[in-house]
N, C-alpha and C positions, 0 to 999 in steps of 0.2 A: 255399539256392537264391535267386538273384536273377532278377528279371523284367527282360528287356532288349529294347528295341525295336531292330531292325536294318532300316534302310531303304536300299535300293540295288539295283544291277543283279543280275538273275538271268538266266542264259542257258544254252543248250545248248552243251556244250564237246566237241570232238573232239580227242583227243591222238594224235599219230603219232610213233612212234620211228623216226628216220631214220638211226641209226647215227652218221654224221658229217656235219658241214657242211664245204664246200658240198654241196648235194644235186645229184647228177648226173642228167641227163635220161634217162628211159626211158619208153616209152608206158604200161607197166603193171609193177607190182611186187607180188608176192604176199607181203604182210607178215603172216604168221600170228602172232596174239597180240601184235601191235604197234600195233593201232589200237583205241582205246576211245572210247565216246560216253557222256556222262553229263550230269547237271545240274551247273552251276557258276556262275561269276560271283561277284564280291566278296561281295555280300550273302548268297548261299547258302553260300559257303565259311565266312564268319564265323558264320552261323547254325548250321551243322553243327558247327563247332568249339566254340562256346559251349554248344550242346546236349550235346555229348559230355562237356564239362567239368562238366555238371550244372545248367545254367541253364534257366529257362523263357524261350522266345523268342517275340517278337511280330514276325513278318516283314512287311515292307512293300515292295511292288514293283509295277512295271507289267510285265505279261507279255502274250503273244499270245493271240488268239482262235483258236488252232490246237491241233493235237494235242499239241504240246510244252508249250503253256500249261496244258493239262489235266494233263499229266504232272507239271509243276512243282507245281500246286495239290494233286494227290493226294499227292505225296511230302512236301510241307511240312505237309500235314494230319497225316501220321503222325509227323512230327518235333515240331511245335509244338502240334498239336491245334486250331490256329486259322488260317483262311485268309481271314478277312473283310477283311483289309487287302492282299490280292493282287488287283489290278485288271486284268482281262483286257480291255485297251483297245487294244492294238497289233494290227495286222493279222497280223504275224508275230513270233514270239519271237526275241529277239536270239541270235546264235550266235557262236562263236569256233572257230578251228582252231589248234592248237598243235603245231609241229614241235619235237622235242627230241632232242638227241644223247646219246652215252654219257658226256659230260663234264658234263651238266647244263645246257648252253646251250640256249636255246630261241628260237623265232621265233613270235610270236603274231599272228594275223589276227583282228581283232575287228569284227564287223558289228553295229552298234547300231541298224540299221533307222532308224526315225524317232523313237526314244525321246528324243533330245536336244532335240526341239521340244516336248516335253510338260512341263507343270508339274503336280504333284500338289497339289490344294488342301489347305491345312492343316485346313480344316473336316472333311475326311474322316477324318483320323487323329489329331486332337488328343486325343480321349478315350483312345485307345490309348497315346499318348505320356505322358499324365498319369498313367497307371496303372503306369508302369515305373520301375525303380530307376536305369536308365541308358539313354542314347540313343546308338546307333551310327549315324551319318549319313554315308553314303558320298558321295563328291564327284561325283555325277551330277546333271544339270540338273533333273530332276523333284523333287529335294529342296530347291529354292530357297526355298520358303515355310517348310519345316520347319526348315532350318538358320538362317534369319534370325530365327526366333521360338523357337529351341530353348531358350535360357536362361530363357524365361518359365516353363518347367515346373519349374525349380529342381532339375534332375537333372544329374549329370555328363554332358558331351557329348563324344563321341569321334569323330574323323574320320581318314581316311588319304588324303592327297592324292597319294600315290605319287611321281611324278616332278615335281620343282619346281626350276627354275633361276633364278627371279626371286621375291624376297620379295614383290614387289608384283604378282604374277601376277593378271591381271584376272579370270580364270575362277575360280580357287581362293580369291580374297580373302574371299568371304563365308564359306567354310568355315573359313579361318584365323582370321577375326575372332570367330567365335561358338563355337569349340570349346575345351574345357578341356584336352583331350589330343590332340595332333597327331602322326601318324606320316607318314613319307616315306622314300624311299630315296636312295642317294647317286649315282644316275645323273644326270649333267649338271650337277653343282654348279659354280658359277663361281668358287669360292674354297675354302678349307679347310673341312672339316665344322664345326669349332668356330666359325669366323667366321660361317658361314651360320646356324647355330642361334642364335648371339647376335643376329644381325640379325633373325631371325624373332621372338625373344623381345622385342627392343626395339620391334618394330612391333606385336605382337599380345598380348603378356603372357600367353601360354598357361601353364597350370600345369605341363605336361610336354610336351616335344618329344622324339621318338625317331626317330633316323636309322638305318634298316637298312643294313648294309654287306655284305650277302651272306655270302660265305665267311669274311670277317674277323670278323663279329659285329655288334654294334649299339652306337650311341652315344646316351646320354640326357642331356638338359639338364633339371635340376629347377629350375623357376622360383621355387619357394619358398625353396630353399636357395642358389640361384645356383651350383650345382655341376654339373660334368660327371661322368658315370660311363660307363665302357666295359665291355661284357661280351663277352668273346671267344667265338667260335663253339665248339661242342663236337661230338664225333663220337658218334653213337648207333647208326647202322646205315648200310650203303652207300647212297649217293645214287642215286635212280632218275630223279626229275624235280623240278626246283626250282620249277615253277609252283605258286603258292599259298603259298610259304614266307612271304612278307610278310603275307598274310592270317592265317596261323597265328600268327605272332609278335604281330600286332595283337590277335587274339582272346584269346590267353592272357593278354596284358597287361591287357586289359579285365576279364577274369574275376577276376584277383587284385586289381586296383585297386579294384573294387567290393566286395571282401572286406576292404579296409582295409589291405593291405600297402603298404609304402613303394614308390615308383616303381622304385628300384633292385632291390628284392627281386622285384617283378613282372617286371622285364626278365630277371633271371637265370633264372627259371622259364620264361619265354616263349622264350628262346633254346633251351632243351632241347626244349620242345614243338615248335618249328619244325624243329629238327634231325631229330627222329623223323618228322615229317610228310613230309619230302622223300624218305623211303625208299619211297614209293609214288607211282604216277603218277595225276594228277588233282587239280585244285585243291581239291576237297571231300573228299579221301580222306586216310587216314594219321593221323587224330587219335586220341588216347588219353584215357581218363578221368583225373580228378584223382588218384585213388588210384594208378593205374598210372604217372602222371607222377611222383608222389612216389617210387615205387620206382625209377623210371628215374634220377631225380636222385641218389638214394643211390649208384648205381653209376657215375655219370659222374665 
């Protein structure tokens, strides 16, 4: 079991199955068993996935002084046993609404309230960070001091910048500069995936860069061997909702990387984990334990 700090956005998520896009207008529709509300957000999704895989998690986030913030604190207390690094400083908890169709396409509305104007002082969480085996630092603004000082703790640093079209992106630069392992997806790339990852490595010298490519699979660049590895997607069960697939891929990779597996072996396992996850609706649902993942891999 590894102890992992996960710092990032936690929000309340509503998922709505719309059948097909575009959504036609009607004043009301009775969508029985097609609307769900739960806790989600990148940090919560990653926390839940890593916990399910058998790790001890130290969650860090800014949440609301409202009933939803209380719900998040109570829930994470059951998962991690620790909520001292959840700071109820926002007037309202962040929320998102996700419309998804029968083919797995989705439209996400994310309301971050005023969280992007906040910075979490490093002093408040440095002891927690120092006690962990790895640091997962999501690319949200309140992590500014944490990411800029992350390497001083001497632990592997992981981040997911999601969508990136410019290697020199001013917002994500601090995360790219200070992370050992970087994840992103292939939406909006200005050139071939290989050329973009080479440009990223040339600029930041990350140990590992992984590009999620949706239904195709994932492409990995290993900075130590200077090699590319592609892992094709696999089928494990019918797709219900692709929201959270990238978080699942990222989480499983972190789990096995901290166990000492090679980046390529980590990614092969992570692709199966993510495939199974999207058979359930909700960013923080659909995860399986390491032992069940091993059984699933044998059958793929």
